[in-house]
Structures are given as C-alpha cells and as structure tokens.
C-alpha atoms as one frame of an Amber mdcrd trajectory, in Angstrom:
protein
 -11.443  -7.796  25.628 -14.903  -8.611  26.964 -15.571 -11.749  28.976 -18.944
 -13.426  28.901 -20.474 -14.571  32.203 -19.553 -13.205  35.591 -16.365 -12.499
  37.537 -15.480 -14.670  40.482 -15.060 -13.540  44.088 -11.478 -12.475  44.604
 -10.979 -11.312  41.000  -9.544  -7.872  40.279 -11.662  -6.065  37.677 -11.425
  -2.776  35.819 -14.426  -0.498  35.548 -15.592   3.064  35.291 -17.603   4.870
  37.967 -20.925   5.902  36.451 -22.920   6.873  39.570 -22.059   8.124  43.037
 -24.517   7.941  45.948 -24.247   8.552  49.681 -24.387   4.776  50.292 -21.801
   3.844  47.708 -20.509   3.876  44.148 -21.748   2.119  40.991 -19.112   0.808
  38.633 -19.584  -0.349  35.038 -17.324  -3.342  34.373 -16.065  -2.861  30.834
 -14.504  -6.341  30.753 -17.732  -8.096  31.578 -20.161  -6.801  28.955 -20.785
  -3.595  30.963 -22.322  -5.359  33.950 -22.604  -3.065  36.977 -21.170  -3.530
  40.390 -21.666  -1.726  43.675 -18.946  -0.484  46.000 -20.588   0.072  49.389
 -19.395   3.251  51.101 -17.566   1.119  53.698 -15.490  -0.411  50.831 -14.523
   2.818  49.088 -11.620   3.691  51.366 -10.226   2.783  54.762 -11.411   4.775
  57.758 -14.452   6.966  58.228 -15.798   8.575  55.067 -17.603  11.890  55.356
 -18.171  12.443  51.633 -17.740   9.680  49.046 -16.944  12.287  46.410 -13.740
  13.193  48.261 -12.418   9.775  47.285 -13.822   9.066  43.809 -15.221  10.912
  40.820 -17.576  10.225  37.975 -16.052   8.539  34.892 -12.972   7.583  36.900
 -11.409   4.305  35.846 -10.831   2.102  38.919  -9.570  -1.329  39.849 -11.895
  -3.178  42.288 -11.808  -6.510  44.055 -14.909  -8.703  43.630 -16.319  -9.556
  47.007 -19.466 -11.428  46.094 -21.535 -12.273  43.001 -25.290 -13.031  43.046
 -26.271 -13.882  39.477 -29.928 -14.376  40.366 -30.252 -10.762  41.534 -27.685
  -9.511  39.002 -25.602  -8.061  41.831 -21.821  -7.754  42.090 -20.327  -6.414
  45.325 -16.971  -4.721  44.928 -14.242  -3.187  47.085 -11.834  -0.398  46.255
 -10.030  -0.313  49.557  -8.917  -3.952  49.321  -6.764  -3.207  46.227  -3.195
  -2.104  46.958  -1.052   0.096  44.772   0.881  -2.776  43.218  -2.296  -4.697
  42.350  -3.850  -1.540  40.910  -0.867  -0.740  38.719  -0.422  -4.299  37.471
  -4.102  -4.751  36.690  -4.347  -1.455  34.815  -1.222  -2.420  32.812  -2.764
  -5.772  31.894  -6.091  -4.052  31.023  -4.360  -1.569  28.715  -2.451  -4.438
  27.064  -5.677  -6.320  26.380  -7.240  -3.169  24.926  -4.310  -2.955  22.524
  -4.751  -6.604  21.645  -8.439  -6.017  21.071  -7.538  -3.292  18.576  -5.088
  -5.617  16.855  -7.893  -8.181  16.469  -9.865  -5.528  14.527  -6.801  -4.749
  12.383  -6.214  -8.430  11.645  -9.791  -9.497  10.972 -11.677  -6.277  10.349
 -13.880  -4.062  12.506 -16.871  -6.307  11.773 -15.158  -9.508  13.007 -17.804
 -12.054  13.952 -18.234 -12.816  17.647 -17.662 -16.502  16.938 -14.313 -15.908
  15.216 -13.240 -13.465  17.918 -14.070 -16.047  20.593 -12.192 -18.799  18.702
  -8.997 -16.727  18.471  -9.303 -15.367  21.994  -9.873 -18.790  23.528  -6.943
 -20.223  21.581  -4.668 -17.452  22.894  -5.924 -17.742  26.450  -5.379 -21.519
  26.463  -1.880 -21.319  24.917  -0.472 -18.027  26.217  -2.651 -16.841  29.066
  -3.881 -13.643  27.393  -4.732 -12.135  24.025  -1.814  -9.696  24.262   0.682
 -12.450  25.089  -0.476 -14.340  21.995   0.196 -11.391  19.699   3.538 -10.814
  21.402   4.630 -14.385  20.826   3.482 -14.153  17.180   5.547 -11.025  16.760
   8.656 -12.724  18.176   8.430 -16.256  16.761   6.122 -15.907  13.774   3.846
 -18.742  12.675   5.759 -21.286  14.808   4.356 -19.652  17.944   0.831 -20.655
  16.868   1.562 -24.204  15.675  -0.021 -25.776  18.729  -3.302 -23.814  18.435
  -6.371 -24.866  16.483  -6.303 -21.750  14.334  -6.257 -22.234  10.577  -3.419
 -21.078   8.312  -5.221 -17.972   7.124  -5.972 -16.831  10.655  -2.352 -17.475
  11.695  -0.971 -15.472   8.750  -3.236 -12.519   9.532  -2.244 -12.590  13.198
   1.478 -12.793  12.511   1.340  -9.977   9.903  -0.610  -7.736  12.318   1.656
  -8.597  15.247   4.866  -7.817  13.437   3.522  -4.490  12.247   2.095  -3.348
  15.577   3.608  -5.126  18.584   6.640  -3.568  20.298   8.599  -6.573  21.541
  10.700  -6.318  24.680  14.295  -7.364  24.106  17.340  -8.176  26.197  20.932
  -7.541  25.184  24.071  -9.542  26.008  27.684  -9.128  24.943  30.830 -11.174
  24.812  34.264 -10.907  23.234  36.285 -13.175  20.975  40.042 -12.903  20.285
  40.947 -14.037  16.747  44.482 -14.479  15.482  46.210 -16.043  12.505  49.905
 -16.298  11.619  49.132 -17.209   8.018  50.070 -14.869   5.170  46.338 -14.494
   4.484  45.629 -13.957   8.174  43.617 -10.766   7.684  41.321 -12.544   5.237
  40.953 -15.502   7.589  39.965 -13.222  10.454  37.460 -11.467   8.169  35.958
 -14.844   7.263  35.705 -15.759  10.933  33.847 -12.511  11.626  31.472 -13.215
   8.740  30.793 -16.644  10.275  30.228 -15.034  13.682  27.584 -12.740  12.155
  25.790 -15.747  10.667  26.867 -15.289   7.043  27.597 -18.223   4.788  27.991
 -21.815   5.971  30.080 -23.461   8.696  31.548 -26.972   8.880  30.033 -29.151
  11.546  32.418 -32.112  11.316  35.871 -32.784   9.877  38.667 -30.264   9.758
  39.224 -29.695   6.056  36.748 -29.169   3.283  35.936 -32.391   1.493  37.015
 -34.702   4.379  34.972 -37.843   4.907  31.859 -37.416   7.009  32.047 -33.656
   6.818  28.829 -31.641   6.575  28.024 -27.988   6.359  24.951 -26.129   7.433
  23.677 -22.550   7.215  24.986 -20.417  10.045  22.194 -17.804   9.810  20.811
 -16.009  12.873  17.100 -16.494  13.759  14.837 -13.752  12.477  13.858 -12.531
  15.931  17.532 -12.025  16.917  19.797  -9.078  16.140  23.529  -9.829  16.194
  26.429  -7.622  15.386  30.221  -8.012  15.643  32.412  -4.949  16.080  36.166
  -4.273  16.308  37.375  -3.382  19.826  41.148  -3.578  19.464  43.277  -6.265
  17.813  42.832  -9.159  18.300  39.589  -8.496  20.219  36.073  -8.264  18.735
  32.788  -7.701  20.507  29.724  -9.815  19.828  26.483  -8.109  20.744  23.163
  -9.996  20.699  19.679  -8.665  21.121  16.961 -11.270  21.595  13.457 -11.688
  23.129  14.804 -13.444  26.217  18.077 -14.191  27.994  18.103 -17.905  27.141
  17.912 -17.183  23.431  20.415 -14.295  23.687  22.973 -16.386  25.574  22.660
 -19.384  23.179  23.074 -17.109  20.145  26.106 -15.430  21.703  27.740 -18.774
  22.323  26.827 -20.030  18.861  28.295 -16.898  17.262  31.577 -17.296  19.125
  31.688 -20.979  18.252  31.184 -20.203  14.538  34.088 -17.752  14.599  36.284
 -20.187  16.493  35.554 -23.038  14.090  36.105 -20.867  11.028  39.584 -19.718
  12.098  40.944 -22.732  13.981  40.142 -25.012  11.030  42.564 -22.844   9.058
  45.361 -22.890  11.627  44.412 -19.811  13.616  43.393 -19.352  17.210  40.295
 -18.174  19.014  39.353 -17.384  22.557  35.929 -16.355  23.851  35.548 -14.263
  27.033  32.761 -12.269  28.589  34.705  -9.201  29.767  36.491  -6.656  27.544
  40.281  -6.735  27.666  41.289  -3.862  25.343  41.858  -0.461  26.908  40.373
   1.510  24.062  37.263   0.868  21.991
C-alpha cells in the first residue's frame, strides 16, 4: 500500500537499499511512492563503522526510523540503529500484511483499479479498522456486516467480502466445555439426541414456556453464526464435549454457553437433566 505525502519523524518505514556510499546508505521507501531517504553512516549501526558494506547490502529490505523530514529539499533522514529487533519484526510483518491486502484489492477490483477508488476503499478501511489488511480480515470473519459503518457502496462491499472469504486466512481460537445429559423417560435416547441436535444449532429452541403451545411461548432458530465452527462429540455417558472455534475468545465463550443452554433447555423441558462443566469427568474418551 502506498501513502501519498511524507512520513513523520518517529515513524518506522520499510524500504530497500538502492545505493551504498562511504558516508551512508540511500533507501527507497516503497510505502511512500518510492521517495528516497538517507541513512548517515553514523546511523547505520552502533559503534565505529569501518566499512558500511559490512552491515548492509544492495537490494536489502530494511526497517528504518524517520529522524527528520525536509519537504522543501526533498530530504528524509533515517536511522537503522534506532530500530530494535521487536520493532523490526513487527513492522515487517505489518508491511507484508499490507502487501497481501494490496494484492486482494487488485483481485477484488481488477489490476487497473482507479487511484480514486483505491483511495476511497483504503481510507474507509484505515478509518474503521486501522489498516487495509484488518479491513479484509474483518470482512472475511463477519461478512457484509463488518462494513456497514463505512461509506462504501453495496457493490464494493460485495466484491470485498467475496475476495476476503476466498483469500484471507482468519486466525481462530478454540474453547471446549462439557455437558451431562440424562433422561429417565422411555424415549430417553431420543431426547438426548434431540438435545445434542439443539446444542449443535439444529432446529429451533423454545425461549419461553415449558411445553409446546403454552401461552406466551416463542421459538427461534438456534443456528450457529457463519464464522463459528461448533461440534458436539460423545465422551462417555452421560458426558458430551462441546468444541467451539471462533474468531475471538468473547465469541467462542458466548457460543459455548449458548450451545450448552440449548441442550439444557431441550432436555429439561422434557423431564431430563443437564449439567454444564468446563473440565472433563469421564476417564476414557
């Protein structure tokens, strides 16, 4: 992703070394329309430097700290020695992520995307998510809802979501819990099976009343959100494991609790019992 204008003093920038001289190193800043910056020899590395080429090489990608910017003379002063290992690693990671996002923009809108449209989408993502990559990631996880608060039109949103879901690898977290389900009824096995179906988000669950048809009773779909993966597996009677994979812990925990509650409602409304617990109790799985 290219930024118009100039970096600010204190910024960490990514560039490629294109010239090495005795007095310093010239760096092309790929993020800033290929503007060039100078790393004075005293800013290449700590301590006395006998030969600059012992520390850097041509075409090397580096992370530099912006020391000063003089727009009138088109000069950017940079430092390599003021960037620690953590800053270097984090900045390169973010840079690589934005390069991926830049490629996704071309996939979504075509290689010949107009600068104006690119800027519109990029600015919307920067304002809402902080980066172009984060915007695509949110679109992959939450779909069109993630972009509701942007000024992008429906066609742009659809193209972004389609591209994101085909190309973005979304980080997920996994949580687990256990539910004990029992029924003394003659059809107890079927009742437990129905409770497990409810836990997995199949069918509908009652949200008020205790028997079907009672006054004030309502039912609603018990489906699991599209970005969540949920499975229920047998551990050892009467114990069943609920495993949830979601984009974040808050969502994962809420879906785990909702799954256990659906199972509990489904079986206790028919005279059975249910107990949710976080640790496994059965000896064998």
